[in-house]
N, C-alpha and C positions, 0 to 999 in steps of 0.2 A: 435771382439767387446770388447771395454774396459769394465772392471769390474766396476760396480757402487759402489762408496765408501759408507760404512755404516755410517749413521748419528751418530756422537759421543755423542749426547745428548739424543735422544729418538728413539724408533722404533715403527712402526705401531702396534696397538692393545695392546700396553703396558699400564698398569694402573699406574699412578704416583700420588704422593702427591705434591701439589705446592701451594705456597702463591700467592694470587692475589694482584698485586701492582697498576695497573692502569685500566682505563675503556676506551673502544673504542666503536664507534657507533654500534648500533644494539644489545647492551647488551653483548658485548664480553669483559670479563675480561682478563687482560693481566698479565700473570705470566712469570717469567724469571728463567732459569736454568743457573747457573754459575759454571764452572769447569775449568780444565786446558786448555780446548779447547777454552774458551772464554765465551761469553754470548749468550743465545738462548731464543727466545720469543715463548711462548705457549699461544694461544688464547683459552679461555674457555667460551662459551656462558652462559648467565644467572648466572653470578657470579659478586661479588662486591669487590672493593679494601678492603683489610684487612681480607678477608676470607682465610682459609686454606681448600683446597678442594682435593678430590680424583677425577681424571679425566682420561678418556681412550683416547689415541691418535688415531685419525681416519685418519689424513693426516700428513705426515712428509715431509718437504721441506728442502732446504739447510739452509735457514735463519730463518725459523719459522715452527711451527706445529700447527695444529688445533685439539682440543680435545672435547670430550663430558663430561659434568658434570655427575659424578656418585653419589657423596655425598658431602655435606658440612661438613667437619670434625670439623672446628671451625668457629663460626660466626665472622663477622666484629664488631668492637667496636661501629660502628654507628648504628647497628641493635637494634630494640626495641622489646619487647614482644607484641604479639597480641592475641586477643580472638577468632580469626577465625581459621578454619582448613586450613593449608597450602596446596596449590595445585600447580602443575607445571605451570599453566597459570598465576600465579602471583608471579614470582620469587623475586620481590623486595618489597613485601608487608611489610616486617619488616624494610625497610629503610624509614626514615622520608621523607615526600613528597618534602620538600625544597631541599634535597640532590638529590632526583630523578630528579627534574627539573634542577638542576645544571649539573648533568651528561649528560642529554639529550641535553641541550643547548650547552655545551662545545664541545661535540662530533659532533654535527651537524655543528657548526661553522667550525670545522676542515675539515669536508667533503667539504663544499663549497670553502674553501681556497685551498685544495689540488686537488680535482677532478674538481670542477667548475671553478677554476682559478678566483675566485672573490677576488679582493683586498679590504682591509679595511672592512672586513665582519661586524665588530661591528657597523660601520656607516650605514650599510644597514639594520640593524635589527630594526624592528618596535616594536614587542610586543610578550611576552610569555603569551599565553592565557591558564589559568588553567581550568581544568574540574570543573563544578559546584559541582559535588559530587566526592569524592575520593573512596567511597565504594558503593556497590549495584547499580552501574551505568549501567550495561549491560542489554540489552533487549532480549538477546538470549543466550542459553547455551545448549550444547550437552553433555550428559552423556552416557558413553559406558558400556556395559555389558561385562564381561569376566569370563571365567571358570578357570582362573589362577590368584591368588592373591599374595600378598607379605606380609610375616610375618616379621614385623619390629624387633621383638625380635630375631628370628632366622636368620634374614637377608637373607632369601631365599624364593623361590616361593613355593606356596602351592596350592592344588586343592580346590577352594572354589568359591561360587557364588558371584561375585562382581558387583557393579554398582557405577560408579564414573568417575575417570580419569585414563589415562594410567600413569604408573610410568615413571618419566622423563627418556628419553633415551632408554626405553624398549617397543617396539610397541605391544608386546603380553601380557604384564603384567598389570593387573588392580589393582587399589586401591580404596577402598570404600570411598564414601563421606558420612560422618556421621553427619555433621552439616554445618552451614553457612560458606562459603568460603570468604565472604566479597565482592565478585564481582557481583553476580547475586541477585535474589530475596531471601531474608532470609527465608520467609515462605515456598517457594518451596524447598530450600536446606535443611531445617530442616525436610522436609517430604520425602526426597530421600530414607532414610533408610526404611521407611514404605513401599515405592513403591518397593524397592528391596525385602523386606520380602514377599510382596504379590506375586511378580513374582516367587520367589524361591519356594513358597508353591504350585505352579501349577505343579511342578515336571518336567517342561520343562527346557532344558539346556541353559545356556548363551553361547555366541559365544566363541569358542575355536580357537584362532588365528592360532597357528601352524597347527592344524588339519583342519582348515577352515570348521568348522561345528558347529551346534548349532541352537537354535531358537531365543532367545532374542539378539538383536544387539545394538540398541541405544534407548535412551529416550531423546527427544528434546523438549525444552520449549521455546516459544516466548512470550514476555510480551509487553503489551501496557501501557506505562506510562500515556497516556492521559486518558484512561478509567479503568486503574488498572485491566486489563483482562489478562488471561493466555490461550494460545493456545498450545496444546500438540500434539506430533507426536511419536507414538511407531513404531520402525523399527524392523521387524522380518524377518526371512526366511519363506518360504512356507512349510517347513517340520513340520509335526505335527500340522498344522494350525487348523484342526478340533478339536483338544484337548484344544484349547485356546478360551475362551469366551471373545471376544473383547468388546462386549456390556457391559458385567459385569465389565470389567476393566474401561470402561467409567463411569459407575455408581460409582465405587470406587473413581475415581478422582473427580467427582462432589461432593461427600460427603466430601472429604478431603479439597477442596478449595472453596466450596460454590458458592456464586455469582461471584467470580473471574473466574470461569471456563467458557471459551468461546467455546471450541470445542476440539474434539479429532480426529486426523487423524491416519490412519494405513498405513504404507509403507511396501511393500514386496520387499526385497532386497536379492536375491540369489547369487549375484556376490561376488567374493572373495575379491574385492578391499575394502580398509578400508575407506568407506564414507557412509553417511546417505542416499543419493539418488542414486538409481541404474539407469543406462542407459536404461535397459530393464525392470525395475521394475514397480510397480503400486502404486498409492497413492489414498486412498479412505477415504471419510469423514464418520466417525462412528456416531458421535453425535455432535450437536451444529452447529457452523459455521466454515468455513474454512479460514476466513480472519479476521484480526483485524485492527483497525484504530489507527494511530499515528498522532500527530500534531507537525509541525515544523514552527515556526515563523508565526503562524496564518493560515497556509495551512494544509489541512488534506490529509493523504496518506493511501491508503488501502494496507495492507501488507499480503501476503500469507506466508506459511511456507518456500517456496523456494525463495522468493524475496530477493534481496540484499537490505538491509537498514542499515543505520548507526547504529553501535552497541551501541553507547553512544549518544542517541538522544539529551539530554540536552547540551552536549558538541558540538554536531553537529550544534546546533543552533548558538553557538558562532563561529564555523568554517565558516558557511555560511554567517554570518553577516560580517565577515572579507572579504570573497570573494566579497560580495556586495559592501563593502566599496571600494575595489580596482577597481571594475568595474566602479563605479561612480566618483571616485576621479579625479577632474579636467578633466572630460571626456565630453567635449562640443559637441562631435560628436555622442553621443549615441542616441539622439532623431532622429527618422526617419531613423535609420540605422539597420543593421542586426547584431545580437549577435550570435555567433556560440558556442554552448555548446557541446564539443566533449567528447566521452566516458561518455555519460550523464546518463547511467543506467536507473533508473526509473524516471528521469527528475526532481529531487528535486531542484537542483541549477537553472536550466533553468526556472522553474515555479516561483521560488522566485524572480529572476531577472525580468521576464516578468511582474509579478504583480506590479512591481514598475516603469515600463516604458511603459505605454499603447500605446505610439506612435512609439515604436520600434518593431521589429520582432525578436523573439528568435527561433533559430533552434537547436533542440537536435538530436545528432547522436550517435547511438550505434549499434554494430554488433549483439547484443543479441536480437532477435525478441521478446521474451517473456517480456523482460524488457521494450521495446518500447511500447508494448501493455499496460503494467501497467502504463507507463508514460501518454499515451493518456487518459486512464480512470481517472487517478488522475487529469489531466488538466480539464477534464469535471466536475469532482466533485468540483474542486476549482473555476470553472468559469473563467479560464484563457484562453482567446481566441487568444491572440497574440503570442502563442507558437505552434510550429509544430515539430513533431518528425518523424524521418526516421530510419528504420532499414537498415543500410548501413555500409560499410567499411569506416572508417574515412579517409583513404588516397584516396579513389575513389569518395568521396561525390560530389565535384564540377564537376567532369567529368559526374556524373549521374544527377546532378541538376545544370546545367549551368546558370539558371536564377538568381542565387545569386552571380555570379562572380562580383567582384569589388564593392560589397555592404557591405562586412563584414569588420567592423572596430574594433570589439572586439572579442577575442576568449577566451573561458574558457576551460582549459584542466584539466581533472581529471582521469588520466590513472590508470591502475592496478599497483601492486608493481613493475613489471618488467620495468616500464617506457614506453617510446615511441621508437619504432624501428626507426633507423636513416633515412630510406627511407620515413617512414610516417611523421617523424618530418620535413623533408625537404619539403614535400608536404604542411604541415601546414605553414611553413615559406613562401612558395611561394604564399600563399593567400594574403600576404602583409598587414595583419591587423596592426593597429597602436598600439594595446595594447593586451597583452597576460597575463591572470591570470592563473597560473599553480598551481593546488592543487595536493599534493602528499602525499601518505601514506608511502612513502619510499624516504626520502631525498637523499639517496645514488644515486638512478637513476635520481632524479631531478637535483642533482648537475652535473651528467654526461651530461644531456640534456642542462643544463645551459651553459656549455662551447660552445655547438653547436649554441645555440640561440645568444650568444654574438658574435660569429664569423660571424653570419648572419646579424649583425647590430642592435640587440636588447640590450638595457641596462638593467642590473639587478638593478631595482630601489629600491626595498625594499622587505622584507619578514617577516612573522610572524610564530611562532611555536604554535601549538594547541595540548594540552595534552588530546587526546581522550581516552587513555588507561592507567590510573594510575596503578602503580605496575608492569608494563611491560616495555620493552625497546622501544616500539613503540612510534613514535611521528609524527604528521601531520604537513606539511609545506605548506604555501600559499605564492607564490611569484608573484610580479608584474614586468612585462617586458614592456618596451616601445620602439617603433621603433625610431631609430635616424633619424632626419630630413635630 
């Protein structure tokens, strides 16, 4: 067996210092190593052009390597000072918003040109839709407990009770949130330190990742912008449960947040996996109510702690407005036809479309049964009668519901980040709708699917970008495809 040649630029697990020179889609900064062997590219996520960073090599290939950010050694000249506490979830918060938009737009254009094989991408571009708020826009945040913290002065881990976020790139290391991060509710985040102190005084241990033991695991908060309410969820293990007074903790939260307090849930999670909801765990209402109400474009939606709902609801209104625009634009066939809303989740888009075309039928499909139940309840709440929801596999829907065959003229797609499996996409193409509106939280997979849609006879008419998550690399894309005559 021939011996594998050693990479002359980097080796796996090596920590290097590198200057970031360019930006690629998904928040990957591009650094380059130059030596006698030539030039070598290193991708470092969550970095910006102009930064000097310390990064650990996790994958090494012949022409490039992928690394994890360890630390920013020198900031970019474009970065500005902020008054918020920096957290891993907002790696670009120091970068002016206009530059954030520029990076997101340019890198997304490149994806559609290279992966989607879309020619003259600039001519297809409709609009860059900004978030109505750049700060405090999130409606949900998860804070993790940890028994291991990080001492910034010593630059090493220490045994301490922490509540906040994981240190970037280290799954078992926690960092305290001591003040507003600029992403979620300022009142909540300025009180996280008080909540940490309360929990620490109980004498019960926070979760120790490497040992997989402890009592306190997560503190989750969901916010209704409509009613300015807060729904809380404390996640613990069942160990030493009798030593913790959950009712007293609920009273403590009510005193902290007053009329904004909507309810407290208690989740028991004894699984070792790093997530808030356990497969075999339990969720119990301690005090108050277990759901809150949010409004989007005049319709109301009941949201539980587990429900999927757009994280930035004010920006989601702009996203859905763009979807509706593409559904109705020069669409003379929409009246008395069937609109198919695939991967519909809790049915938000389907209800918004149905409420605007009373003579059409909207069908929502999602494989998650609980999401479909929420969709049905929300449709009743909003008195939208011309929408129907089915818990079904997207690819098997027409096989199971043949009554809709040859009636579907418009399809709305809103898949998960992984995009659509080729076999499923082919079944969607076989429906032979005249118009497809494709909503994506990951333009990389949307660009991949665009190539297949174009080969099947759909034209890539136009697309817009919607900035749902300022200060992150994420961008939402809405594309309109039309069937060639």
